[in-house]
KOLDRENTOR-686167 format. One record per residue: x, y, z of N, C-alpha, C in turn. Coordinates in steps of 0.1 Angstrom, whole numbers, plus 5000, padded with zeros to 4 digits. Example, Ala and Ser with C-alpha at 12.3 -4.5 7.8 and 13.67 -1.06 7.14 Angstrom:
<pts>
513249435078512349555078513249675078/512849785071513749895071512950005079/
</pts>
This chain:
<pts>
206646895108205346795106204146835095/204246975097203147055088203447015073/204847035071205347015058205146905048/205646785058205546665051204046615056/203346665060201946635059200746665049/201146805046200646885033201346815019/202746825020203246705009202846585006/202346535017201746385012200446375007/199646505013198446505004198446594992/199646654990200146684976200146554967/201346494971201746354964200546264960/199546244973198246154968197346214962/197246334958196346374946195246454955/195446444964194346534972194146644969/195446714970195646854967196046854954/195546974943196147004928196947064934/198147094922198947214917198247334920/196747334913196447524914196047534930/195747424934195147444950196247454957/197447414956199047414963199047544962/198947644955199547744953198947864967/197647824971197047874980197847854993/199047754994199447745006200947835009/201147914998202047994992202248115009/201548145012201248225024201848205036/201848055035202447985048203647925048/204248005039205747965033206147835028/205047745022205447635017205047615005/205847564995205847564983205847424976/204347374977204147214972204647184958/205047284951205547254936206847194939/207447224945209047224945209147074957/207947054966208246964977208446824971/209546734979209646614973208746534974/208546424967207146354967207646234980/207046234991207346115000206845994998/206445925004205945755003204645765001/203945704992202545744991201645735003/200745825000199745855010198145855004/197845735005196245745002195245855006/194545874997193545985003192145875007/191545905018190545875023189245955022/188345915012186845985012186146005025/185646125027184946135040183946225038/183246265048182246385048182346475059/181846585055181846705067180846655080/180846685089182146765098183046635105/184246675103185246595105185446565118/185746435126186246435139187746435143/188346515146189946495150190246445163/190646355162191146305179192946315177/193046335193194646365192195346205187/196446275179197246155169197046155158/195746205154195146185140196046295130/196046255117196646355110195446325097/194346385099193246355089192746505088/192446545074191746635070190746635056/189846705057189246715043189946795037/190446785022191146895018190746875002/190946964994190746954981190747064973/190347074958190247184952189347274957/187847214961186947304968187147374978/188247314988188447375000189247505001/189447574991189947684992188947804985/187547754982186647814975185547854988/186047765002185247795010186147775023/187547855019188247895029187847985041/187148055038186548135050185748095058/184947975057184347875063185447805070/186347735070187647655072188447725079/188747855079189847935081191347875078/192347905088193647895080193547735085/194547695072194447555072195347465083/196247535087196947465099196047425108/195147545113194247505123193047385120/192847375109191947245106192647145106/194047135103194847005105194846965116/195147045124195846975140194747025149/194546955162193746975171194447085180/193547165189194047235197194847205206/196247305207197347265219198447205209/198247145196198947095189199447145177/198547235172199047325156199947395159/200747415148201547525150200947645147/201547765148201247895148201047935133/199947965126199947995112200548095108/201248155099202048255094200948325084/200148425092199148515087199648635078/199248675064199248805059199348905068/199849025067199649165074197749215074/197649205084196049265086195149165084/195649045084194548935087193848935098/192348905098191548935105191248785111/190848775123190448635132189148555125/189448435120188348355116187548315127/186348255123185448215134186348115141/185848065153186647925158185947815149/186747735145186747615138186147465142/185447455137184747295139185847205142/186847205137187947075137188547105149/188447215156189047235171188547155182/187547065179186746975190187646855193/188946865196189446765200189546685214/189446575214188746495224190446455237/190046565244190846545260190946445265/191646385275191546345288190846415296/190146325308189146395315190346445327/190046545333190746595344191146545359/190146445360190446365372189546215369/190146125372189346005372188145995378/188546045389187346025401186046105399/186546195391185346295387184046255376/184446155370183546085363182446065367/182246015380180946025388179646095388/180446235387179646345385180046425373/179046425362179746505352179446645352/180346745347179946865343178646885335/178046995336176647015326176747155321/176447155307176547275299175147245293/174247385295173147425288173347565279/173347525266173647615256172447655251/171647785252170347825248170547925238/169947875225169947995216168448075219/168448205212167148295212166248285200/165248235198164548225185165248155174/166048035176166447965165165547875160/165147855149164047785143164447635141/163847555139163947405135164747385120/164847465112165347455103166547565095/167247625110168347725108169847645106/169947505110171347465109172047365099/173047325094173147255084172947095090/173147085102172746935107171246945108/170246995105169047005106168447045093/169246995086168846995065169047115060/169647215065169847365060171147365053/171047335040172547275032173247425029/172647565031173247675030173847755040/173447675052173747735066175447725069/176047795074177447815078177547785092/177447685096177247625111177947535112/179447545111180647415113180347365127/180347455138180847405150179447295154/178347365152177147255157176747175146/177447155135177147065128178146955131/179246995135180446865139179646815150/179346925162178746865177177746785171/177046795166175846685160176346555158/177646535150178346425149178646325161/179046445169179746375182178946325190/177246365187176646325201175046275195/174146325202172846275200171746385194/171246375183170546465176168946435178/168346525185166746485186166046545175/165046485166164346545156163046565161/162646535171161146555179161346625190/162246745192162646805202161946935202/161346965218160447105219160647195227/160647315229160747395239159447395244/159347395257158147415268157047525262/157447655256156547735251156847795238/155947865233156347925219157048075222/156948135234157848235237158848215246/159748315249160748295256160748245270/160248355280160248355295160048235298/158548175294158148045298159047915296/159347925285160647795279161947785289/162447915291163647915301163247885315/161847915321161347855333161347715335/161147655324160747535325162147455326/162947485313164447435316165147405329/164947525339165247545349164447495363/163347425360162447395369161647225367/161947205356161347075349159847065352/159247205353157747205352157247305341/156147255338155347335328155047475331/155447575319155447715323153747725333/152547685326151647695332151147635347/152447575352152547535365153447585373/154447635363155547715376154947865377/154247925368153748055368154448165359/155448115351156048215344155548185327/153948195326153548125314153248255303/153948375304154048425292155448495290/155748585281157048645282157048795292/157748825298158148905310158649045305/157849135302158349275298158849345311/159949455310160349505319159549585326/159949535342158749595352157549535354/157649425350156449335350156549255366/155349225374155549125385155848995384/155848945372155848815367157448795370/157648675374158748635378159148505380/160248435380160348295385160448305400/159648235406159748265423160748135428/161248205439162148125446161648015453/160347995455159647865459159947765445/159947815437160147695424161747655426/162247545431163447485431164047455418/165147565415165847565401166747475403/167247435392168347345388169447375395/170047515390171447545398171247565412/170347555418170347585432170547435441/169847325433170147185433171347145432/171947205423173147115418174347205428/174047325433174947385440174847335454/173647305460173947225472174547095472/174547025459175346905454176746945456/177147025455178847065453178747095442/178347145433178347205420178847355421/179847365412180047525409179047585398/178447695399177447715389177547895382/177147885370177548045363176648025354/175848145350175148195340175448315334/175548305320176048395312175048415300/174648525300173548575287172248605291/171548625280170148655286169348575296/168848665308167948575317166648575314/165748705312164148695310163348635320/163848615333163048555341162348635354/162548775351161748865358161648975351/160949065358160549215352161349315359/161649305370162349415379163649355382/164849365370165749305366166749395374/167949315383169149385391168149465405/166849425406166049495417166149415428/166049475440165649375453164349345455/163649375444162249375445161649225442/162549155433162449035425164048955426/163548835427164848735425165748735414/167048755416167848765404168848605403/169248595392170248475390170648435405/171348485411172048455422171048375434/169848435433168948385443168448235436/168948225426168248065419169247965418/170547995428171647915428172847935418/173048055411174248065406175248125413/176348105413177348155423178148285411/178248275398178648385393177748415378/177248535377176348545366176748695360/176348675346176548815338175148775328/174248915330172948875320172648985318/171249005308170649115305169149075310/168349155312166749115314166249055304/166449145293165549065282166749085268/166549145259167449175246168749245250/169649205239170849275239170349425235/171049545244170349675238171549765238/171649815225170649845217170449785206/171449675203171449525197172549455200/172549355190173849245194175249335192/175249425187176549505188176749575201/177949555204178649615217177549695226/176449555233175749615239175949675253/174949735256175449815271174449765282/173649695283172849655292173149535300/174349495301174849365306175249405322/174949315331175149335345175949205349/176949225357177649105361177749105378/176949005382176748995396176449115404/175349165401174749285405175249395403/176249425393177049555389176749545374/176449705368176149705355177649745349/178049705337179249695334179549775320/178149865316178549955305178549875294/179149945282179349895267180349795267/180049705261181249595265181949585246/182949495249183949505234183649395227/182549355225182349275210180649255209/180549165200178949115196178649055209/177249035211176648965221177348825223/176948755215177148585216178548595217/179548665208181048625210181548665226/180848775231181248835244180448715254/179548685252178948615264180048465262/180348435252181548285249182448315260/183148465258184548465265184348485277/183148545283183148545294182748395302/182048325294181948165300183348125301/184248145289185648095289186548145298/186248255302186948325318186748265328/185548255330184848145339185548015342/185547965330185947825332187447835334/188147935330189647915333190147985350/189548075351190048165362189248185372/187748165374186548185383186048065389/186047935382185547845388186547745395/185647685406186747615418186747455407/188047445406188647305399188047195406/188247185417187647105423186847025425/185547135420184247095418183747045403/182746995404182446955389181547095387/180947145379180447265371178847265365/178247365366176947355358177147535350/177247515340177447645332176347665323/175447765324174347795316174447925305/174847895290174947995281173848035274/172948155277171948175268172148315261/172148285244172748345239171448495236/171548585231170648655226170148625206/171348575201171348555190170348415187/169748435174169248535164168148625167/167648655180166748735185166948885178/165948965176165949075173166049205181/166549295182167149345170168649285167/169049255155170049165152170949255147/172349225150173249295145174749165144/175249165133176349065130177749125130/178749105132179949105132180249095116/181249175110181649215096182449075094/183049015102183748865099182948775095/181448785104180648665097179548695085/179548875085178948925071179448845061/180948865061181748865047181448695044/181148595053181148445050179748435044/178948515042177548535034177548635024/178748675018178548785009178048754995/177648624995176848604983175348634980/174848634994173348694999173348814993/172348884986172248994979171349074990/170349034995169549085005170149135016/170349235022171149275032170649225049/169349245047168949175061168849045060/168748955049168848845050170248775051/171048885048172648825049173148845065/172448945069172848995083172448875093/171048835088170448715096171148595096/171748545083172348435083173848475089/174448555088175248585095175448585110/174248615115173948605129174048465135/173248385128173648235128174848185129/175648215124177348165119177848235134/177548375135178048425149177648365162/176448295163175748215171176748095173/177048015161177547895160179347905162/179848025158181348065166181648075178/180248135188180548135202180448005211/179347935201179147775205180847715204/181447725192182747665191184147715200/183747865206184347895213184247835230/183147825232182947735247183447595242/183147515232183447375230184947355232/185847455225187147475226187747475239/187047565245187847605258187347475269/186447385268186147265273187047175269/187747175257188947055255190247135259/190247265261191447305263191847295282/190447285285190647265302190447115305/190647045295190546905297189246855304/188246925301187146865309185846795299/186146805286185546785277184646645277/185646545279184946405280184246365291/184246455302183646445313182346545315/181746605307180946715304179946675295/178646665300177446695294176846825288/176946815275176446945270174946945260/174047035263172747025257172647135250/172447145235171847295229170847265223/170147385226168947385219168247535221/166947565217166647695215165247695223/164647845227163547875234162547865228/162547875214161247875209161247865190/160547865183160747885166161048015167/160848045152162048175146160648275145/161548405145160548525147160348555132/159148635130158948735118158348625109/158148695096157448585085158548505077/159848515076160848445072161248495056/160548585053161048625039160948785037/160848845050160849005048161249025061/161949175065162249215077163249155085/163649195094164749115101164448985106/163148965107162848795112162848695099/164348645098164148565087164548425089/164348425103164448265107163548145098/164248015102163447895091163247815102/161447725097161147645108161347545100/161847515086161947375077160747355072/160147285072158647235064157747215079/157747295087156747285098155847415094/154747415102153647505101153947605113/153547725111153847825123155147855125/155347955134156548025138156448055155/157048135159157348185170156048245173/155548195187154148235192152848135187/153248035179152247975173152247835182/151047775185150847635190151347525178/151147555168151847485156153147435156/153847315152154947265155156047365155/156047455140157047575141157147655151/156247645163156347775169157447695185/157347555185157847505193158947385193/158647325180159847225176161347285174/162147235180163647335180164647195178/165747275174166947185175167147115189/167747005190168046975204169146855201/170346895206171546805203172146795217/172946685223173246645234174546595231/175946565237176846505237177546495251/177646365253178346325266178746175262/180346225262181346115257181545995266/181345905259181345775267179845705271/179045785271177545785275176645765262/176645835251176245865240176745855231/176245765218176945725203176745835199/178245825193178445945184177445955170/177246055165176446085153174646015153/174146005167173045915168171946045164/170945955162169446045157168645985165/167646045174166645985184165346035175/164045995175162846045174162246045185/162746005195162046015213161446205216/160246195214159446335220160546385234/160946505231161446565241160846695243/160846775255160446905256161346955270/161347095270162547175274162347135291/161047075297161247055311161946925315/162146865302162846715307164246775310/165046875305166446905308166746905324/165546945335165746955348165846795353/164846705352165146585355166446495351/166846535338167546465331169246505338/169446605338170646685347170946645360/169846625366169646585381170446455380/169646355371169846215368171446185365/171846275358173346265352174146295366/173746385373174546425382174546365396/173346245396173346165407172546235419/171846335417170946435426169246395426/168946385435167546355437166746465433/165346455428164646565425164146595439/163746735438163146795451161846685456/161746655466160446585473159346655474/158046595469156746685471156946755458/157446785451157346885439156746805425/155746855420155146795408156346815397/156746745389157546755376156646705364/157046785353156346765344157546685332/158446735333159646685325159846535330/160746455322161146315323162546275321/163246205326164546165326164946125313/165746175305166346125292167046025288/167746025300168945925302168645795292/167645735294167345605284167345665272/166745765268167045795252168645825248/169245855257170545865254171145735249/170645635257171145515252170645425240/169545535238168645445222167045375230/166845415241165745355244164845455246/163345405248162445485251162345525264/162045665266161745745276160445745282/160145695295159145675301158445815302/157245825299156645955298154945915304/154545965315153345895320152346025318/152646135312151746265309151846275294/151146405291151146445280152046565281/152446585266153146715261151846835261/152146945269151147065269152247175265/151347265259151847405255150547495257/150747625261149547725262150347845262/149847935252150348055251149448155241/149248295244148348385234147048345234/146348265241144848215238144648085233/145948035229145747885223146547785235/145947685230146647535238146947445226/148047405231148247255224148447155233/148247025229148046905239148446785230/149546705233150146605224150246455234/149346345232149446245234150146155220/151146065226152046025213152046105204/151846035188151746145178150746225179/149446205184148746295181148346405189/148046505183148046645189146846695185/146346805195145446895194145747015196/145047135186145447275186144047325187/143747395202142647445203142647585211/141547665210141547795217141647785231/142147855240142047845254141147815258/139747855255138347825258137847665260/138747585248138847455246137547435236/137147525228135747505219135947485207/137147495198137247475184138747375185/138847255185139647185185140047135171/141447095168141747085156142546935160/142646855152143546725157144346645146/145546615149146246605139147246475141/147746385133148546285134150146325129/150746355140152246385136153346275129/152846145133153346045126153546055110/152346105104152346125091152146245085/152046325093151646485088152246585101/153846585098154446665107154246835105/153846835090153446985089152247035091/151246925099150146975104149047025093/149046975079148347015070146546965073/146646835074145146765076144546755090/143546835091142846825104142146695105/142246635114141646485115140246495122/140246615132139046635138137646545137/137146575124136146505118136146365119/137446295113137446175111137446075127/138146155132138346065148137546145159/136346125157135646205168135546135184/136046005180136045925196137545965199/138345945191139945975198139846135204/139346245193139246345200138546385213/137446315213136446365227137346305239/137946175236138746115248140046195251/140646265240141746355243141246485249/139946535246139546655251139146645265/138846555267138346535284139546535291/140946455286141846465295142846605293/142146675283143246785282142446885290/140946875292140246975301140846955318/141146805320141546765332142646835335/143646845325145246855326144947005327/144347105321144347245324143847275338/142847205339142047235355143547215366/144147115364144947105371146147175374/146747225362148047335362147547475366/146047505363145547645367145447635383/145247525390145047515401146547525411/147547505404148647505411149347655411/149047715397149747835391149547965399/150348025403150048175409149148245403/148548355407147748465403148748575402/149248615389149648745385148748855383/148948975389147849075384147949105370/147149105364146949135347147549275347/147849295336148749455332147849535333/146549535327145649645328145149665344/144949565348144349575363145449635370/147149605366148049665374147949825371/147949865359147750005355147050085363/145750005363144350085369144450095384/145249975393145550025404146750115406/147650145397148650235398147850375396/146750395387146050525384145150565397/144650455406143550475414144550515428/145650435429146550495437147250625437/147350675425148050815421146750905428/145350875424144650995426144350975441/144550865447143550875462144850945471/144250975479145151065490146250985499/147351025500148350925503148550905520/148250785527148150785537149650805546/149950905553151250885557151550835573/152550775573152950715583153950795592/153750765604154750855615155850785615/157150865617158550815619159150845630/159450735637159950755651161550725650/162550785655163850745654164450775667/164850635672165350625687166950645683/167750715687169350695686169850705696/170850575703171350545715172850585714/173150645724175050695726175450575732/176750545723177750435728177150315735/176250285727175750145733176050025722/176549925729176949795722175749705724/175649615714174549545716174349445727/174049505742174149465753172949455754/171949385748170249375748169949235748/169049215755168649065756168149015740/167649085733167049045717168749025710/169749065714170949025707171948925717/171048885726171748725731172448785745/172348885752173048915765171848875775/172448775781171448695793171348775803/172248875805172248985819171349075821/171049115805170449255802168849235805/168349355809166849365811166349465805/166049425792165649545781164449495774/163249465783161949395779161049505766/161449635770160649705758161549695745/162549705746163349715735163549535727/163349455737163349325728161949285725/160849355728159649335723159249375712/160049515709160249565696161149505687/162049415690162649345679161649225678/161149185687160149065685158949095673/158749235674157549275664157949325652/159149355649159849395636160949335633/161849395627163149335622164449375630/165249265632166549275638167449245629/168649355626169549325619170749295627/171449165623172449115629174049175624/173849245613174949285605175149405607/174349505615174349665612175649715620/175949835612177149885613176750035613/177550155621177550285619178650305610/178450425605179550465595180650485600/180850545614182350575620182150525636/183350525641183550475655183450595662/182750685659182750835665181450895663/181050945674179251005673179151105661/179451205663179251295654179151245640/180451225635180351165616179251055617/179050975626177950875627176550955625/176051005632175051065634174751165618/175751215617175451305604175151215590/175751085591175851015580174450965581/174050905594172750865597171350945589/171651085591170651185592170551245578/171551235568172051285557172151165544/172551055547172650925538173950965530/174751055534176051065531177251025540/178250975535179450915541180351015549/180751005560181651085566182651155555/183151095546184251125538183551205528/182251185524181551285513180951405524/180851405533180651515544181551595546/182851515546183651605554183651635566/183251545573183151525590183951425595/184651405604185551325607185751295625/185251415630185551435645184451495653/184551465667183251565671183051705674/184051775670183751895672183251985658/183351935646183152005637181652055635/181352195633180052225633179752165615/178352125619177652035610177552165598/176752245599176252345590177452395584/178352435593179652515588180352405578/180652295581180952205571180252165562/179152145562178052105549177052175551/177252285544175952385542175052345533/175052275523174152235511173652095513/173952025526173451885531172151895531/171251845529170051795531169451705537/168851725552168951615559167551565561/167551435565166351355566165051455573/165251505584164051585589163651715579/164651765574164651845564163451825550/163651695547162951635536161551605540/161551565553160251555560159351675562/160051735565159551885570158751955558/160051955545159652025533158251965528/157951815531156851715525155551785536/155551825546154251855552154351775567/155351715574155751625584155851765594/155451745607155751795617157151735624/158251805625159551735632159951805648/160251705653160751715668162151655669/163051735678164051675682163951685697/164251585703164651545719165851485720/166751595727168251565728168951595718/170051555720171151605707171251525694/170451545686170751445674171851465666/172151555661173451595653174851585659/174551625672175951625677176851745670/176551855669176751965658178052025664/178551985677179752065682179852225685/180652255693180952395695179752435706/178852375714178052435719176652425713/176652415699175152445692174152345696/172952405697171852325704170952225690/171752215680171352095670170952175655/170652135647170252195632168852275633/168952405630167852465633166952415617/167252435609166952375595165952255596/166252165604166052035604164652005612/164752105624163652055633162652185632/161352165635160052245639160152295653/160252195660160452175675161452145680/162452205689163452115694163752105710/163952015714163952025729165151985730/166352055729167552015734168252095747/169452035750170152105761170552235763/170052335765171052455763172252475768/172752385778173852365783174752275776/174552245765175352145760176852145761/177852075762178952085765179652125752/180752205750181452245739182452185741/182852115726184052035723185052135715/186252145724187352205716188252115714/188452085701189251965698190152015684/191351965680191951975668191151965656/191652055646190852075635190551935630/189151955623188651845614189651785604/190251655605190951605597190351455589/190651435579190251275576191251205582/190651055585191850955590193050945586/194150955593195550925584195550815579/196350805566196650715559197750595567/197350465565198350395576198750265563/199850235567200450175555199949985560/199549965571199349845579197749815581/197049755570195449745573195649625581/194149585590193649465592192549395588/192649295586191249235577190849135585/189049155590188649065598187448965587/186848875591185948805585184548825596/183848945592182848975601181748855602/181548785591180648655594180948585601/182248515601182848395609183648465621/183948585621184548635633184148755637/182848765639182148925642183148945656/183848895665184548985677185749025672/186148975660187449015654188548975659/188748875664189948825671191048755664/190848755650191848715640191948785628/193148855631193548905616193948845606/193348855593193448755583194348845572/195148955575195749025567196748935558/197548865567198348775563197948655553/197048605555196248525547195648565536/195248705535194348715526194848845519/196348845513196948975507196449055497/195548955488194949015478193449095480/193149045493191749135498192249265501/193349245512193949365517194049425507/195049415497195249505485194149565479/193049485476191949525470191149655481/191149625494190649725501191549845500/192749845504193549945503193350015492/193249985480193150045465191850105469/190650075475189550115476189450245487/190350225494190450345508191250445500/192350415492192950535485192250605473/190850535471190450615461189050675465/189150695481188350775489188050915482/186750905475186451055467186751175479/186951305472187051415479185451455481/185451535491183951555495183051615485/181951565481181151645473180751785475/180551785487179851905496181052035499/181452125491182252195495182152275508/183252275517183052325530182952495526/182152535536182252685538183352785537/184352715547185752785552186452805538/186352685527186852685515186452795503/185152805506184452895499184953055504/184853055516185153195518186853245517/187853105518188953125513189353175502/188353105490188453135478188053305472/187253335485186453455482187353595489/188253525495189353625501188553675515/187553605519186953665532187053585545/187853495543187953385555188553455565/
</pts>
């Protein structure tokens, strides 16, 4: 099929003889190929839309001058799943995912069309003028350019802030950052975070039956992967791979990714390609194919510190400035990651029932002509952090086959907070009751109609405010004292301040701006300012520490036969009162079903396997002479420690651990246990498996039903580490003194 098609193009004169020589590496010699029936070439433009059954390609003498852009020719000619494997020369390297690979596939199930899948692809610091489809003729962004021809391109699209964290918070809540509380970018360790009281989009979609996944940058808390603040799963994500802020140390093989709460170390690719692979893996292997899905892909590219893979740098080899070349390659790296995900949607047969939205979190970084910040804002004034258009007007492209006309362009003003109500409307999910939303449903705009927006567009950051009603926009300091007024309908570059010419309009808009600012401030949370927080820390460090007393009551062989645990016959009013005043754990467990190992673990924080204590009779200090106990730590810090009863159950008639207690009220006639030698639990070939959440009584053994889980737990048991603390008998044996 390939030979005849290429020959047809050659016969029709679309491929010249000189260009045909480039096909020799595919084992095809067009110079000697018979001329088949006439095949008239069709003039067209980039990017091309390939559908199943189409044998269409843009090809010609100039194709081979830009072969690096389009990759191997057979990939360009045939949709994914239909192309033949190209014959590559030795050492041939992988080319970027191809624009021509976005083949339309039938939906996986007709019944699922009522609830579309939703993909949010967010770039970091991508300016309005970075992509070919937004007028950058030098850009190498074939996947996004093609995507724009398949859907709707917004030319008046805005992020909700001119910096990253606030923009991200608005996408997930539908509320302006000044209302939801994430009103500035979040440094590591900051108290600012997206609160769980803000009802996030993935949480609502998950409740409606969606499978949910986030991959890439997070930047919605300061205490990342810490129980002190909500993490992505707390906002509704079933699967997540993220970093707190930027890829570190750069986009090249970053080391700071965390997957579902576990740090994964150095990764095997550059950032955007890596998170694209994670998204594809989730689509293929982890998601529930019976459910619709919401997938958020938030790249680090092209945020500084920038690093681009050699395969993308080579595409921009003509750029002499190395920083400029690396930056442009970084945009292509981002584009290739986008193409990888779009290709996976096709391969999974879900593309026709998936709403995909691509945008950026704010305008471009840096000056644009020096340093690593080479992003482009087009002809707009301002860049990242600015309240002028270049700070927040960004690319915005949406595709929803069958719902959006291909190649459409819209001048409807949109903002990041619009994504929340739009996604909910597409999924048929009602917005949360009693919650003020600033975003509006854009589904009418998808159909070429106006979107009803009852309120203004509002931005605030860095001591400045921007406020827009229709085409009229105010830029003013946050004290609202020095306003500028622009008419974006004729002055999108904001060159002419009309404040003096339009005093009545300005006065009326300023009145409404003050009211909006006051309304937002009334709802926003009060975060401690960074300097105030540091001052409190300094005072706290200088002030004497108020020490609490600690009382530990350890009971022997007590099942949860207590009134506070549901035993109607129990008469335990004191313990029940304690539970009512404190916290009761329903899933608490001891470390081992024998007292001595359990008590030793409780008072050292070390597992029985680490201590090397498994039975009742082993002397604690003889087995683990180097262990530091909890009372030891308190005693060293100045606490008085007392023990009543036998706490450690040390075995062999000893009266407990002398190093731990200042005062010991123990039984001098404690019975001595004379038992077989201390041995770890025997290996067993037959494991039982129980679901404690559904079956706390352990009445149903699930081992036969969940063999993979049993095998995984078996591997964990087999990997039980050797005791970290060397037994004293072993030391004595080593020295010949045993």
